[in-house]
N, C-alpha and C positions, 0 to 999 in steps of 0.2 A: 504402199507398204507402210506399216506403222510399227512402233516399238513400245513394248509394255513391260512394266516392272510391278509384279503382283505382291511381293512379300516385303512389306515395310512395317514400321511401327509408329504409333502416335506418342504424344507427350505423356501418356498414361502408362507406358511400359517402363519397367525397371531399366535404369542405366540408359535412358533415352533423352535426347535434347528437348528442352522445353520449346524449341523452335519448331517441333513437329506438329504444327497446326495446319488446317486446310489451306490457308492463304500462302504460307511459306512453302508448303509442298507443291502447290500449283505453280508458283514462281520457279522453284527449282526444277520441276519437271519440264517446263517450257525451255529453260536454259539448257538442260541436259539434252533435250530432243526426244522426250517421251510424250507420246500422245495419250497414254493411258497408264494410270498407276492404281495400285490397291489402296484402300483406306487404312488397312491394318486395324487390329484391335476391335473388331465389331462387337466382341462380347462385353466391352466396358460400357456401363450405362451412361456415364457422362460424355464419353466420346460419341456414342450413338446419338445422344441428344444434340450435341453440337453439329453433327453431320445432318441431322434432320432439319435443324434450324438454317443451315447455310447452303444446303444442296437443293437443286431443282433437277428433275429428270431430263436426261438428254436422249440418246438412242436407247433402245430397249435394254434394260438392265444396267445402264450406265448413268452417271450423274455429273453435273458441273456445278461450280459455285454460282450463286445468284448474281454476284457482281465481281468484277476484277479486283484483286487485292489492291489496296491503296498505295502500297510501296512496290508497285510492279517494276520488274527489271527493265531497265531502259532499252535493252536490245530487242525486246519482244512486245512492244505495245499493241501490235495488231495481230499477234499470233492466235491461233485457235485456242479456246479454253481447254485446259487439261480435263480429260475424262477420268472419272473415278469409278472403280468397281469395288463392291463390298468384300473385304477380306479380313482374315484374322489368323493368328497362330495360337495353337493350344498345346500345352505341355502335359502329356499323360504320363503319370508315374504309377505303376501298378505291378502286381505279381502275376506271372503267368508261367506255367510249366516249371514251377519251382524256382524261378529267378525273378529278381526285380527288373522291370523294363522301364525305360525312360525314352519316350518317343515324342517328337514334335510333329505336328500336322498343320499344314496350311489349308485353310478352307476358303473357297471362293463362292460367293452366293449371288443369286440373281436379283436381290432387292433388299432394301432396308427392312421391309416387312418380314422377309425370311430371317434376317438377322435378329429382329425382335423375337420372333418365335423360337429360334434355336437358343438364343441367350436365356430365354425364360426356362427352357428345358434344362439347360446346363446349370442355371442358378439353383435349381432344386438339388443338384448333385455336388456343389462345391462353391467356393468363394470366387466370384468373377468381378468383385469390386476393387480389390487391392492392387491388381496388376493388369495392364492391357493384354499381356500374354498370360492368361491364368494357368495355374497348375492344378490339375484335377486327377483324382485317383480313379481314372476311368479308362478301361481297356480300349485300345485303339479301334478294335473291331466294333465295340459298342458305340464309340464316338462316331464312327462311320455310319452305323445303323441309325443313330439318332439324327444325324445330319440328313441322310437320305429320306428319313421319315418326314422331316420338315420341308425339304426341297429336293425332289427327285433329280433335278437338273443341277444340283450343287457339284462343284469340282473339288474333289478331296485329294490333296497332294501330300504324300509323306515329305516332310521338309528336310533339307540338307542331309540327305540320307546316309552320309558316311561320317558325320561328326562323331568323334569317339564316345562322348558321354550322353548325348541326347538325340538319338536318331534311330530310324528303322534298322539300319545295318551297323549301328555303333558297336565298336569293339567291346565296350564294357557293359552295355545294358540293352543291346539290340537283338535282332533275330538273324537267322541264317538265310531266310527267304521271305519274300513278301507273303506267300501263302501261310507261313507259320504265324505271321502277325495278324492277317485279316481273315483267315479261314475261308468259309464259303462266300464271303463278300468280296473276295479278291477281284472278281470280274468288274467291280465298280471302281477300281483304281486303274486309271489309264495314263496318268502323268506322274513323274517323279522329279523332285528338285535335287540337282546334283551337288549344290553347295559350293562355297568359294574354294575349297581345297581339292576339288576334282573338276575335270572337264569331261565332255562327252566321250572323248577318245579313251579315257580311263575306264569309263562305264561300259564301253563296247567289249571289254574283255569278259563280260558275263553274259552268256547267251540267254539267261533267264530274264534279262532286262530288254531284250530286243523288241518286245511288243509294246513297250511303254514310250510315251513321248517324254523326252528329257528336256526339262525347262530349267532356267536359271533366273535368279532374282537377287536384288541387292541385300535383302534383310537389313535395310537401312535403319539406323538409329538416330540419324540426323539428315536434314534435307540434302546436305552436300554429298552424302553417300549414295543418293539415288543413281541408278543406271550403272553402277559398277559391274553389275551383271543384269542382263535383260533378255527379252524375247522378241523375235521378229515375226510379224504376221503379214500375209497377203490375203486379207479377208475383209469383210465388212467390219466396221467398228461398232459392235454390239455384243451383248452377252451371248445370245444364241450362236452367233458366228464364232466367237472365241471358244465356246464349248465344243462346237463341231470341229474346229481346227485342231484342238488338242486331243479330242477323242478319236477322230477319224483321220489318221495321217495321210490316207490315200487321197484326200482332197487337195493335198499340197498347199493348204492355206497357212500352215505353220512352217516358217522358213528355217528356223534354227535359233541359235542363241549367241549373245555377246557375253564373253567370259573374262573373269580374272585369268591371269596366268596362274595355274593351280599351285605352283610352287610358292606363290605369294600368300596363299591361304595359311591361316595360323595352325592348322592341323595336318599339313601335307606330309611331313616326315615324322619319324619317331624321335623322341628326345626327352630331355629333362632340363627345363629352362633355368632352374636354380643353379645348375652346374654348367650351363652353356654347352650341353651335349646334344648334337643333332646327328642322327644316324639314318642311313637307308635301311630298308627291311633286312637286307643281307647282313649288314653290320649288327643290327639288333639281334638277329638269330645267332650270330657268332658270339655275341656277348651274353647269350642266354637271357636276353630281355632285361638285363641289369645295368644300371648306370655305372660306368667304370670309376667315377669320382666319389659317389656317395654310397653305392651299393643298393640303392632303392630301385624299384621297378621303373622302367622307362614308360612314358605315355606312348602308346602305339598310335600312329597317324593313319590318315586315309589311304596313303599309298600301301601301307602294310596290310590294312584290312582288305583292300581290293585284291592284292596279291594272294591273300589267303583264300578268297572265295572265287577267284577267276578260273574259268575253264577254257580260256583262250590265251594265246601268247600276245606279247606286246605287238602293237601295230595292226591288230585285227580290226576289221571294219565290216559290220553287218550290212546286208543288202540295202536296207532302208534307212541307213544312218543319215542324220540331218547335219547340215553344215554348221560350223561355229567359227567365231572370231575371238581371238584373245586381245584384250586391250588393257591399257593402264589409264587411270583417270587423268584428265587434262591438267589439273593443278599439280599433280605429281610429275607429269612430263615436263611442265614448265620449271618446276623446282629443280629437277635433275639437270636441266639445260642451263639454268641461271645461277644455281647455288642459293636461291632464295628459299625461305621456309614455305612448305607446301600450303600452309594455311595463312601465310602472311599477306599484308596489304599489297606489296609489290607484285607478288604472284597473282593476286586477285585482279589487279589493274591490267596486267598483261592478258589474263584470261578474258576479262570483259572486253578488251579491245579485239581479240580474235573472234569472240562470239558476236560482237556488234557488227563487225565487217564481213564475216564469212558464214555465220549461221551457228546452229547449236553446237554444244561441246561434242556430241557424237558425230556430227557432220565434220567438224574440224579433225577429229581423230581418225575418221574412217574414209572421208571422201574429198575433202578440200584439197586443192592442188598445193604441192609443196612450195611452189614459187609464190603463191598468194600468202601462204603461212609465213614464208621467209620475209616477204615485204612488210608484214605487220609485226611479227614477233622476233625476227632475226634468224640468222643461219643456224644457230645451235638448236633452237626450238624446232625448226623444220627438220633438222637432222635427227633429233630425238623422236619426232613423230614417225619419220621414215623407219627408224630402227624398230619402233613398236609395231608398225604395220608388217614388217618383215620377220618379227620375232627375234631380232638381232640383239639379244639381251643376255646379261649374266644375272642370275638370281640366286641369292642365298636363301635356301628354302625355309619356310615357316615350320614351327614345331611346338608342341606342348603349350599352345595358347599364344605364341608369338608370331606376328605376321612376318612373312619373308621380306627380304630387302632386295630391291631391283636396281641394277646398274644399267642405265639406259645408254649412256655414252661411254 
């Protein structure tokens, strides 16, 4: 079994850490417990040039760094090199059926050669130099057509499909169905990214999504955010095997996903952050969609949008539903147990101790024995991890761009 995180960004994307370079991403992936990560941002010429300089081929369609990073994390000096697969996110803003549409797409490609070819096609249509996640005035259906024309085995995934402002089903600029977006090319879409503010159980309420593989990724803008959502495979570690696992669920090579608690996502509930108003869909309907403090329209969240499109009741589970696990990042668990800052040096020292003695962060969170965790990190950290595994938490939901707040103890 291996774990993969496909949707990430490089240092060339807007609002992204300058630490998002291949070496730091390799180190972070090993510490997190990821065997495979996306490169992100394949459209950016400088990033592709850096990847071509630093990568060598590994298994078919995958790459590794030529040499281990010089500042390698001390806990994993002999761990397998992180595998990279070529990926990128594209923002499409265009008018269709009388409305402005804003849809983000995650594209996974079989080679750097394919990335070069697709980038060349896209460069003729818009600016791909200024941002690692380019904004193009290109219809999503046309983007899919161009992608398949370059690489027929590309994996084209509508990204974070419920985000209100920039997604396939977004409340403000999206579509009512996948067919409405992709038309006669819909059969070439076989995987959907659920995003941080929803998990598979929420998506199970729409029968129209039953045929799609539901995947989850971190959308990381810094190395530390890798694996906050990820995908589990029981397949060979190669591009063709990943393609097969995602397209043909009957192979049972795609095992499911590791998820945020969706309430923690920053668009889970409705609300107005300037006024501190957070509403459930029922409360929003009762208020006629208006903020009771300022009188402006509330931002509708993922929960509301799913409720409006759902044709099944809460708790529905389709026949071929895949399993998933909800987790909280290890540094946040440690911070909750100790009172230390989640990004502070004391939290990092404890995290490093746990990882060095027990294994990767995902292993500590999911599988390490609580007695071993207690012996290294103390009783409160062990208790916090137990609560996360059981879902024994209190969460103040996220809304209108604010992440939710989790009370673990």
